C-alpha positions in Angstrom: -18.8 23.2 1.8 -17.1 19.9 1.0 -13.7 20.5 -0.4 -12.8 16.9 -0.8 -12.3 15.3 -4.1 -14.9 12.7 -5.3 -12.3 9.8 -4.7 -11.6 10.9 -1.1 -15.3 10.7 -0.2 -15.6 7.5 -2.1 -12.8 5.8 -0.1 -13.2 7.6 3.3 -14.1 4.7 5.3 -13.2 1.9 2.8 -10.1 0.9 4.8 -12.1 -0.8 7.3 -13.5 -3.4 5.0 -11.0 -3.3 2.1 -9.0 -6.4 3.2 -12.3 -8.5 3.3 -12.8 -7.9 -0.3 -12.5 -11.1 -2.6 -9.9 -9.8 -4.7 -7.4 -9.2 -1.8 -7.0 -13.1 -1.1 -4.4 -13.6 -3.9 -1.7 -11.4 -2.1 0.8 -14.1 -1.7 0.6 -15.2 -5.4 0.8 -11.8 -6.6 3.9 -11.0 -4.6 5.4 -14.4 -5.7 4.7 -13.1 -9.3 6.4 -9.8 -8.5 9.4 -11.3 -6.9 9.9 -13.3 -10.1 9.6 -10.4 -12.4 12.3 -8.4 -10.5 14.4 -11.5 -10.6 14.4 -11.6 -6.5 16.5 -8.5 -6.6 16.3 -7.1 -2.9 18.6 -4.2 -3.9 15.7 -2.6 -5.8 13.6 0.1 -4.1 9.8 -0.6 -4.9 7.1 2.0 -5.0 3.6 0.8 -4.4 1.4 3.3 -6.2 -2.2 2.8 -5.0 -1.1 0.8 -2.0 -4.5 0.8 -0.2 -4.1 -0.9 3.0 -0.6 -2.0 2.3 -1.1 -5.6 1.5 1.6 -5.8 -1.1 3.9 -3.3 0.6 3.8 -5.4 3.8 4.1 -8.8 2.3 7.1 -7.6 0.2 8.6 -5.9 3.4 8.2 -9.1 5.1 10.3 -10.8 2.2 13.1 -8.2 2.8 12.2 -5.5 0.0 12.5 -1.8 0.6 8.9 -0.5 -0.1 7.4 3.0 -0.4 3.5 2.8 -0.5 1.7 5.8 -2.0 -2.2 6.2 -2.0 -4.6 9.1 -2.2 -6.9 7.7 0.5 -6.1 8.7 4.1 -8.2 6.0 5.4 -6.6 3.2 3.5 -3.0 4.6 4.6 -4.2 4.6 8.2 -5.2 1.0 7.9 -1.9 0.3 6.2 -0.1 2.1 8.9 -1.8 0.1 11.7 -1.1 -3.2 9.9 2.7 -2.4 9.3 3.0 -1.3 12.9 1.3 -4.5 14.1 3.6 -6.6 12.0 6.5 -4.5 13.0 7.3 -3.3 9.5 8.6 0.1 8.8 7.2 0.9 5.6 7.2 4.3 4.2 3.6 5.2 3.6 2.6 8.5 1.9 -0.4 10.3 0.8 -0.1 11.5 -2.6 -1.8 15.0 -3.1 -0.2 16.0 -6.3 1.4 14.5 -9.5 5.0 15.4 -8.5 6.5 14.6 -5.2 9.9 13.6 -3.8 10.6 10.4 -2.2 
């Protein structure tokens, strides 16, 4: 019997192709926008809910921000961990299993 939620099955192997999707190509501009919105305040701690493969988390870490990425998909988080390790960023990446959790 499959005990997985529908979204776990849907995104099970999506991490392998996620970064090639057309909507991921605007990461730099999106992070530029976020930085302006938070007034470039690097003292803030940022939570990236639905972080996927970590494209925003890693880019903002590269810019000196403290980021915690959260996602429901283990395959997307695994890809994010691989990318963060490859780029030598120590992002905190967590799998969200419930509505309440401690950071």
